[in-house]
mmCIF file as Biopython writes it, N, C-alpha, C and O atoms, coordinates in Angstrom:
data_model
#
loop_
_atom_site.group_PDB
_atom_site.id
_atom_site.type_symbol
_atom_site.label_atom_id
_atom_site.label_alt_id
_atom_site.label_comp_id
_atom_site.label_asym_id
_atom_site.label_entity_id
_atom_site.label_seq_id
_atom_site.pdbx_PDB_ins_code
_atom_site.Cartn_x
_atom_site.Cartn_y
_atom_site.Cartn_z
_atom_site.occupancy
_atom_site.B_iso_or_equiv
_atom_site.auth_seq_id
_atom_site.auth_asym_id
_atom_site.pdbx_PDB_model_num
ATOM 1   N N  . MET A ? 1  ? 6.197   3.003  3.753   1.0 0.0 1  A 1 
ATOM 2   C CA . MET A ? 1  ? 4.772   3.061  3.931   1.0 0.0 1  A 1 
ATOM 3   C C  . MET A ? 1  ? 4.404   2.089  5.050   1.0 0.0 1  A 1 
ATOM 4   O O  . MET A ? 1  ? 4.860   0.946  5.074   1.0 0.0 1  A 1 
ATOM 5   N N  . THR A ? 2  ? 3.588   2.557  5.956   1.0 0.0 2  A 1 
ATOM 6   C CA . THR A ? 2  ? 3.076   1.708  7.027   1.0 0.0 2  A 1 
ATOM 7   C C  . THR A ? 2  ? 1.601   1.463  6.757   1.0 0.0 2  A 1 
ATOM 8   O O  . THR A ? 2  ? 0.840   2.393  6.490   1.0 0.0 2  A 1 
ATOM 9   N N  . TYR A ? 3  ? 1.210   0.199  6.830   1.0 0.0 3  A 1 
ATOM 10  C CA . TYR A ? 3  ? -0.173  -0.154 6.521   1.0 0.0 3  A 1 
ATOM 11  C C  . TYR A ? 3  ? -0.642  -1.299 7.408   1.0 0.0 3  A 1 
ATOM 12  O O  . TYR A ? 3  ? 0.160   -2.020 8.003   1.0 0.0 3  A 1 
ATOM 13  N N  . PHE A ? 4  ? -1.949  -1.446 7.481   1.0 0.0 4  A 1 
ATOM 14  C CA . PHE A ? 4  ? -2.593  -2.454 8.309   1.0 0.0 4  A 1 
ATOM 15  C C  . PHE A ? 4  ? -3.007  -3.616 7.415   1.0 0.0 4  A 1 
ATOM 16  O O  . PHE A ? 4  ? -3.697  -3.423 6.414   1.0 0.0 4  A 1 
ATOM 17  N N  . GLU A ? 5  ? -2.572  -4.853 7.789   1.0 0.0 5  A 1 
ATOM 18  C CA . GLU A ? 5  ? -2.943  -6.039 7.010   1.0 0.0 5  A 1 
ATOM 19  C C  . GLU A ? 5  ? -3.015  -7.254 7.924   1.0 0.0 5  A 1 
ATOM 20  O O  . GLU A ? 5  ? -2.071  -7.539 8.660   1.0 0.0 5  A 1 
ATOM 21  N N  . ASP A ? 6  ? -4.128  -7.965 7.877   1.0 0.0 6  A 1 
ATOM 22  C CA . ASP A ? 6  ? -4.331  -9.200 8.647   1.0 0.0 6  A 1 
ATOM 23  C C  . ASP A ? 6  ? -4.056  -9.019 10.140  1.0 0.0 6  A 1 
ATOM 24  O O  . ASP A ? 6  ? -3.492  -9.910 10.776  1.0 0.0 6  A 1 
ATOM 25  N N  . GLY A ? 7  ? -4.444  -7.888 10.698  1.0 0.0 7  A 1 
ATOM 26  C CA . GLY A ? 7  ? -4.277  -7.653 12.120  1.0 0.0 7  A 1 
ATOM 27  C C  . GLY A ? 7  ? -2.905  -7.155 12.529  1.0 0.0 7  A 1 
ATOM 28  O O  . GLY A ? 7  ? -2.639  -7.019 13.723  1.0 0.0 7  A 1 
ATOM 29  N N  . TYR A ? 8  ? -2.027  -6.878 11.578  1.0 0.0 8  A 1 
ATOM 30  C CA . TYR A ? 8  ? -0.670  -6.424 11.877  1.0 0.0 8  A 1 
ATOM 31  C C  . TYR A ? 8  ? -0.404  -5.081 11.211  1.0 0.0 8  A 1 
ATOM 32  O O  . TYR A ? 8  ? -0.962  -4.775 10.158  1.0 0.0 8  A 1 
ATOM 33  N N  . LEU A ? 9  ? 0.451   -4.290 11.835  1.0 0.0 9  A 1 
ATOM 34  C CA . LEU A ? 9  ? 0.968   -3.076 11.206  1.0 0.0 9  A 1 
ATOM 35  C C  . LEU A ? 9  ? 2.286   -3.434 10.534  1.0 0.0 9  A 1 
ATOM 36  O O  . LEU A ? 9  ? 3.217   -3.888 11.199  1.0 0.0 9  A 1 
ATOM 37  N N  . LEU A ? 10 ? 2.372   -3.238 9.240   1.0 0.0 10 A 1 
ATOM 38  C CA . LEU A ? 10 ? 3.564   -3.582 8.478   1.0 0.0 10 A 1 
ATOM 39  C C  . LEU A ? 10 ? 4.174   -2.322 7.880   1.0 0.0 10 A 1 
ATOM 40  O O  . LEU A ? 10 ? 3.459   -1.390 7.514   1.0 0.0 10 A 1 
ATOM 41  N N  . THR A ? 11 ? 5.498   -2.301 7.783   1.0 0.0 11 A 1 
ATOM 42  C CA . THR A ? 11 ? 6.207   -1.180 7.168   1.0 0.0 11 A 1 
ATOM 43  C C  . THR A ? 11 ? 7.115   -1.727 6.081   1.0 0.0 11 A 1 
ATOM 44  O O  . THR A ? 11 ? 7.919   -2.625 6.329   1.0 0.0 11 A 1 
ATOM 45  N N  . ASN A ? 12 ? 6.986   -1.185 4.875   1.0 0.0 12 A 1 
ATOM 46  C CA . ASN A ? 12 ? 7.796   -1.599 3.732   1.0 0.0 12 A 1 
ATOM 47  C C  . ASN A ? 12 ? 8.149   -0.391 2.888   1.0 0.0 12 A 1 
ATOM 48  O O  . ASN A ? 12 ? 7.447   0.620  2.889   1.0 0.0 12 A 1 
ATOM 49  N N  . TYR A ? 13 ? 9.259   -0.519 2.163   1.0 0.0 13 A 1 
ATOM 50  C CA . TYR A ? 13 ? 9.578   0.452  1.120   1.0 0.0 13 A 1 
ATOM 51  C C  . TYR A ? 13 ? 8.831   0.019  -0.131  1.0 0.0 13 A 1 
ATOM 52  O O  . TYR A ? 13 ? 8.978   -1.118 -0.579  1.0 0.0 13 A 1 
ATOM 53  N N  . MET A ? 14 ? 8.033   0.914  -0.696  1.0 0.0 14 A 1 
ATOM 54  C CA . MET A ? 14 ? 7.239   0.588  -1.876  1.0 0.0 14 A 1 
ATOM 55  C C  . MET A ? 14 ? 7.264   1.743  -2.860  1.0 0.0 14 A 1 
ATOM 56  O O  . MET A ? 14 ? 7.512   2.894  -2.499  1.0 0.0 14 A 1 
ATOM 57  N N  . THR A ? 15 ? 7.001   1.405  -4.109  1.0 0.0 15 A 1 
ATOM 58  C CA . THR A ? 15 ? 6.844   2.399  -5.166  1.0 0.0 15 A 1 
ATOM 59  C C  . THR A ? 15 ? 5.385   2.420  -5.580  1.0 0.0 15 A 1 
ATOM 60  O O  . THR A ? 15 ? 4.827   1.388  -5.953  1.0 0.0 15 A 1 
ATOM 61  N N  . VAL A ? 16 ? 4.770   3.584  -5.518  1.0 0.0 16 A 1 
ATOM 62  C CA . VAL A ? 16 ? 3.378   3.721  -5.945  1.0 0.0 16 A 1 
ATOM 63  C C  . VAL A ? 16 ? 3.362   3.775  -7.465  1.0 0.0 16 A 1 
ATOM 64  O O  . VAL A ? 16 ? 3.999   4.639  -8.069  1.0 0.0 16 A 1 
ATOM 65  N N  . ILE A ? 17 ? 2.626   2.843  -8.088  1.0 0.0 17 A 1 
ATOM 66  C CA . ILE A ? 17 ? 2.550   2.829  -9.550  1.0 0.0 17 A 1 
ATOM 67  C C  . ILE A ? 17 ? 1.218   3.350  -10.068 1.0 0.0 17 A 1 
ATOM 68  O O  . ILE A ? 17 ? 1.115   3.734  -11.233 1.0 0.0 17 A 1 
ATOM 69  N N  . ASP A ? 18 ? 0.190   3.368  -9.211  1.0 0.0 18 A 1 
ATOM 70  C CA . ASP A ? 18 ? -1.108  3.885  -9.642  1.0 0.0 18 A 1 
ATOM 71  C C  . ASP A ? 18 ? -1.955  4.203  -8.419  1.0 0.0 18 A 1 
ATOM 72  O O  . ASP A ? 18 ? -1.812  3.578  -7.368  1.0 0.0 18 A 1 
ATOM 73  N N  . ILE A ? 19 ? -2.835  5.181  -8.569  1.0 0.0 19 A 1 
ATOM 74  C CA . ILE A ? 19 ? -3.827  5.513  -7.549  1.0 0.0 19 A 1 
ATOM 75  C C  . ILE A ? 19 ? -5.191  5.357  -8.202  1.0 0.0 19 A 1 
ATOM 76  O O  . ILE A ? 19 ? -5.474  5.971  -9.230  1.0 0.0 19 A 1 
ATOM 77  N N  . ASP A ? 20 ? -6.035  4.523  -7.592  1.0 0.0 20 A 1 
ATOM 78  C CA . ASP A ? 20 ? -7.365  4.233  -8.135  1.0 0.0 20 A 1 
ATOM 79  C C  . ASP A ? 20 ? -8.422  4.901  -7.263  1.0 0.0 20 A 1 
ATOM 80  O O  . ASP A ? 20 ? -8.874  4.302  -6.288  1.0 0.0 20 A 1 
ATOM 81  N N  . PRO A ? 21 ? -8.826  6.133  -7.592  1.0 0.0 21 A 1 
ATOM 82  C CA . PRO A ? 21 ? -9.782  6.848  -6.743  1.0 0.0 21 A 1 
ATOM 83  C C  . PRO A ? 21 ? -11.177 6.225  -6.730  1.0 0.0 21 A 1 
ATOM 84  O O  . PRO A ? 21 ? -11.914 6.392  -5.758  1.0 0.0 21 A 1 
ATOM 85  N N  . LEU A ? 22 ? -11.549 5.513  -7.787  1.0 0.0 22 A 1 
ATOM 86  C CA . LEU A ? 22 ? -12.876 4.889  -7.820  1.0 0.0 22 A 1 
ATOM 87  C C  . LEU A ? 22 ? -13.005 3.750  -6.813  1.0 0.0 22 A 1 
ATOM 88  O O  . LEU A ? 22 ? -14.072 3.540  -6.236  1.0 0.0 22 A 1 
ATOM 89  N N  . ASN A ? 23 ? -11.907 3.012  -6.605  1.0 0.0 23 A 1 
ATOM 90  C CA . ASN A ? 23 ? -11.911 1.898  -5.652  1.0 0.0 23 A 1 
ATOM 91  C C  . ASN A ? 23 ? -11.227 2.253  -4.340  1.0 0.0 23 A 1 
ATOM 92  O O  . ASN A ? 23 ? -11.035 1.385  -3.488  1.0 0.0 23 A 1 
ATOM 93  N N  . ASN A ? 24 ? -10.855 3.523  -4.166  1.0 0.0 24 A 1 
ATOM 94  C CA . ASN A ? 24 ? -10.150 3.975  -2.957  1.0 0.0 24 A 1 
ATOM 95  C C  . ASN A ? 24 ? -8.926  3.112  -2.678  1.0 0.0 24 A 1 
ATOM 96  O O  . ASN A ? 24 ? -8.748  2.618  -1.565  1.0 0.0 24 A 1 
ATOM 97  N N  . ALA A ? 25 ? -8.088  2.934  -3.689  1.0 0.0 25 A 1 
ATOM 98  C CA . ALA A ? 25 ? -6.947  2.040  -3.552  1.0 0.0 25 A 1 
ATOM 99  C C  . ALA A ? 25 ? -5.683  2.651  -4.142  1.0 0.0 25 A 1 
ATOM 100 O O  . ALA A ? 25 ? -5.729  3.510  -5.023  1.0 0.0 25 A 1 
ATOM 101 N N  . VAL A ? 26 ? -4.549  2.175  -3.624  1.0 0.0 26 A 1 
ATOM 102 C CA . VAL A ? 26 ? -3.231  2.535  -4.134  1.0 0.0 26 A 1 
ATOM 103 C C  . VAL A ? 26 ? -2.572  1.240  -4.588  1.0 0.0 26 A 1 
ATOM 104 O O  . VAL A ? 26 ? -2.535  0.268  -3.833  1.0 0.0 26 A 1 
ATOM 105 N N  . ILE A ? 27 ? -2.053  1.213  -5.805  1.0 0.0 27 A 1 
ATOM 106 C CA . ILE A ? 27 ? -1.364  0.039  -6.318  1.0 0.0 27 A 1 
ATOM 107 C C  . ILE A ? 27 ? 0.129   0.311  -6.238  1.0 0.0 27 A 1 
ATOM 108 O O  . ILE A ? 27 ? 0.613   1.318  -6.754  1.0 0.0 27 A 1 
ATOM 109 N N  . CYS A ? 28 ? 0.857   -0.593 -5.586  1.0 0.0 28 A 1 
ATOM 110 C CA . CYS A ? 28 ? 2.287   -0.414 -5.329  1.0 0.0 28 A 1 
ATOM 111 C C  . CYS A ? 28 ? 3.060   -1.651 -5.759  1.0 0.0 28 A 1 
ATOM 112 O O  . CYS A ? 28 ? 2.488   -2.720 -5.972  1.0 0.0 28 A 1 
ATOM 113 N N  . THR A ? 29 ? 4.377   -1.483 -5.883  1.0 0.0 29 A 1 
ATOM 114 C CA . THR A ? 29 ? 5.277   -2.623 -6.031  1.0 0.0 29 A 1 
ATOM 115 C C  . THR A ? 29 ? 6.318   -2.532 -4.923  1.0 0.0 29 A 1 
ATOM 116 O O  . THR A ? 29 ? 6.721   -1.443 -4.514  1.0 0.0 29 A 1 
ATOM 117 N N  . ASP A ? 30 ? 6.746   -3.703 -4.443  1.0 0.0 30 A 1 
ATOM 118 C CA . ASP A ? 30 ? 7.783   -3.726 -3.415  1.0 0.0 30 A 1 
ATOM 119 C C  . ASP A ? 30 ? 9.147   -3.908 -4.082  1.0 0.0 30 A 1 
ATOM 120 O O  . ASP A ? 30 ? 9.255   -3.802 -5.304  1.0 0.0 30 A 1 
ATOM 121 N N  . ALA A ? 31 ? 10.173  -4.176 -3.301  1.0 0.0 31 A 1 
ATOM 122 C CA . ALA A ? 31 ? 11.535  -4.291 -3.819  1.0 0.0 31 A 1 
ATOM 123 C C  . ALA A ? 31 ? 11.702  -5.461 -4.786  1.0 0.0 31 A 1 
ATOM 124 O O  . ALA A ? 31 ? 12.620  -5.459 -5.605  1.0 0.0 31 A 1 
ATOM 125 N N  . PHE A ? 32 ? 10.820  -6.461 -4.696  1.0 0.0 32 A 1 
ATOM 126 C CA . PHE A ? 32 ? 10.900  -7.638 -5.557  1.0 0.0 32 A 1 
ATOM 127 C C  . PHE A ? 32 ? 9.880   -7.583 -6.694  1.0 0.0 32 A 1 
ATOM 128 O O  . PHE A ? 32 ? 9.612   -8.591 -7.348  1.0 0.0 32 A 1 
ATOM 129 N N  . TYR A ? 33 ? 9.312   -6.395 -6.924  1.0 0.0 33 A 1 
ATOM 130 C CA . TYR A ? 33 ? 8.322   -6.146 -7.980  1.0 0.0 33 A 1 
ATOM 131 C C  . TYR A ? 33 ? 7.030   -6.938 -7.795  1.0 0.0 33 A 1 
ATOM 132 O O  . TYR A ? 33 ? 6.330   -7.226 -8.765  1.0 0.0 33 A 1 
ATOM 133 N N  . ASN A ? 34 ? 6.715   -7.289 -6.549  1.0 0.0 34 A 1 
ATOM 134 C CA . ASN A ? 34 ? 5.416   -7.884 -6.245  1.0 0.0 34 A 1 
ATOM 135 C C  . ASN A ? 34 ? 4.387   -6.766 -6.197  1.0 0.0 34 A 1 
ATOM 136 O O  . ASN A ? 34 ? 4.598   -5.752 -5.532  1.0 0.0 34 A 1 
ATOM 137 N N  . LYS A ? 35 ? 3.286   -6.945 -6.894  1.0 0.0 35 A 1 
ATOM 138 C CA . LYS A ? 35 ? 2.239   -5.920 -6.951  1.0 0.0 35 A 1 
ATOM 139 C C  . LYS A ? 35 ? 1.331   -6.057 -5.734  1.0 0.0 35 A 1 
ATOM 140 O O  . LYS A ? 35 ? 0.845   -7.146 -5.429  1.0 0.0 35 A 1 
ATOM 141 N N  . ILE A ? 36 ? 1.110   -4.943 -5.045  1.0 0.0 36 A 1 
ATOM 142 C CA . ILE A ? 36 ? 0.289   -4.905 -3.840  1.0 0.0 36 A 1 
ATOM 143 C C  . ILE A ? 36 ? -0.754  -3.812 -4.012  1.0 0.0 36 A 1 
ATOM 144 O O  . ILE A ? 36 ? -0.431  -2.696 -4.417  1.0 0.0 36 A 1 
ATOM 145 N N  . THR A ? 37 ? -2.012  -4.136 -3.701  1.0 0.0 37 A 1 
ATOM 146 C CA . THR A ? 37 ? -3.090  -3.147 -3.739  1.0 0.0 37 A 1 
ATOM 147 C C  . THR A ? 37 ? -3.544  -2.886 -2.312  1.0 0.0 37 A 1 
ATOM 148 O O  . THR A ? 37 ? -3.944  -3.808 -1.602  1.0 0.0 37 A 1 
ATOM 149 N N  . LEU A ? 38 ? -3.479  -1.635 -1.899  1.0 0.0 38 A 1 
ATOM 150 C CA . LEU A ? 38 ? -3.862  -1.248 -0.541  1.0 0.0 38 A 1 
ATOM 151 C C  . LEU A ? 38 ? -5.043  -0.292 -0.588  1.0 0.0 38 A 1 
ATOM 152 O O  . LEU A ? 38 ? -5.078  0.626  -1.407  1.0 0.0 38 A 1 
ATOM 153 N N  . GLN A ? 39 ? -5.996  -0.510 0.284   1.0 0.0 39 A 1 
ATOM 154 C CA . GLN A ? 39 ? -7.117  0.408  0.414   1.0 0.0 39 A 1 
ATOM 155 C C  . GLN A ? 39 ? -6.647  1.639  1.187   1.0 0.0 39 A 1 
ATOM 156 O O  . GLN A ? 39 ? -5.809  1.538  2.082   1.0 0.0 39 A 1 
ATOM 157 N N  . PHE A ? 40 ? -7.200  2.810  0.829   1.0 0.0 40 A 1 
ATOM 158 C CA . PHE A ? 40 ? -6.830  4.047  1.522   1.0 0.0 40 A 1 
ATOM 159 C C  . PHE A ? 40 ? -6.991  3.909  3.030   1.0 0.0 40 A 1 
ATOM 160 O O  . PHE A ? 40 ? -6.155  4.397  3.789   1.0 0.0 40 A 1 
ATOM 161 N N  . SER A ? 41 ? -8.052  3.252  3.466   1.0 0.0 41 A 1 
ATOM 162 C CA . SER A ? 41 ? -8.355  3.146  4.899   1.0 0.0 41 A 1 
ATOM 163 C C  . SER A ? 41 ? -7.335  2.302  5.653   1.0 0.0 41 A 1 
ATOM 164 O O  . SER A ? 41 ? -7.255  2.401  6.877   1.0 0.0 41 A 1 
ATOM 165 N N  . ASN A ? 42 ? -6.548  1.470  4.958   1.0 0.0 42 A 1 
ATOM 166 C CA . ASN A ? 42 ? -5.550  0.626  5.612   1.0 0.0 42 A 1 
ATOM 167 C C  . ASN A ? 42 ? -4.171  1.273  5.672   1.0 0.0 42 A 1 
ATOM 168 O O  . ASN A ? 42 ? -3.271  0.740  6.321   1.0 0.0 42 A 1 
ATOM 169 N N  . ILE A ? 43 ? -3.988  2.406  5.010   1.0 0.0 43 A 1 
ATOM 170 C CA . ILE A ? 43 ? -2.690  3.083  5.017   1.0 0.0 43 A 1 
ATOM 171 C C  . ILE A ? 43 ? -2.604  3.964  6.253   1.0 0.0 43 A 1 
ATOM 172 O O  . ILE A ? 43 ? -3.460  4.817  6.487   1.0 0.0 43 A 1 
ATOM 173 N N  . VAL A ? 44 ? -1.552  3.741  7.043   1.0 0.0 44 A 1 
ATOM 174 C CA . VAL A ? 44 ? -1.373  4.458  8.301   1.0 0.0 44 A 1 
ATOM 175 C C  . VAL A ? 44 ? -0.428  5.640  8.129   1.0 0.0 44 A 1 
ATOM 176 O O  . VAL A ? 44 ? -0.719  6.735  8.610   1.0 0.0 44 A 1 
ATOM 177 N N  . ASP A ? 45 ? 0.713   5.435  7.440   1.0 0.0 45 A 1 
ATOM 178 C CA . ASP A ? 45 ? 1.726   6.481  7.320   1.0 0.0 45 A 1 
ATOM 179 C C  . ASP A ? 45 ? 2.483   6.312  6.008   1.0 0.0 45 A 1 
ATOM 180 O O  . ASP A ? 45 ? 2.756   5.194  5.571   1.0 0.0 45 A 1 
ATOM 181 N N  . VAL A ? 46 ? 2.816   7.439  5.391   1.0 0.0 46 A 1 
ATOM 182 C CA . VAL A ? 46 ? 3.603   7.436  4.157   1.0 0.0 46 A 1 
ATOM 183 C C  . VAL A ? 46 ? 4.700   8.473  4.313   1.0 0.0 46 A 1 
ATOM 184 O O  . VAL A ? 46 ? 4.438   9.611  4.702   1.0 0.0 46 A 1 
ATOM 185 N N  . LYS A ? 47 ? 5.930   8.078  4.009   1.0 0.0 47 A 1 
ATOM 186 C CA . LYS A ? 47 ? 7.067   9.004  4.097   1.0 0.0 47 A 1 
ATOM 187 C C  . LYS A ? 47 ? 7.817   9.020  2.795   1.0 0.0 47 A 1 
ATOM 188 O O  . LYS A ? 47 ? 8.809   9.737  2.663   1.0 0.0 47 A 1 
#
């Protein structure tokens, strides 16, 4: 997944654990099980 954060484009392997349509957000975990919440508007590419 490629996403925009703090002025940078970042690419990470993530697992989507939930999609929150009310808040326009995707909740993911990375390889170390850190929970990350991304807004739909910040997601650039998903493969």
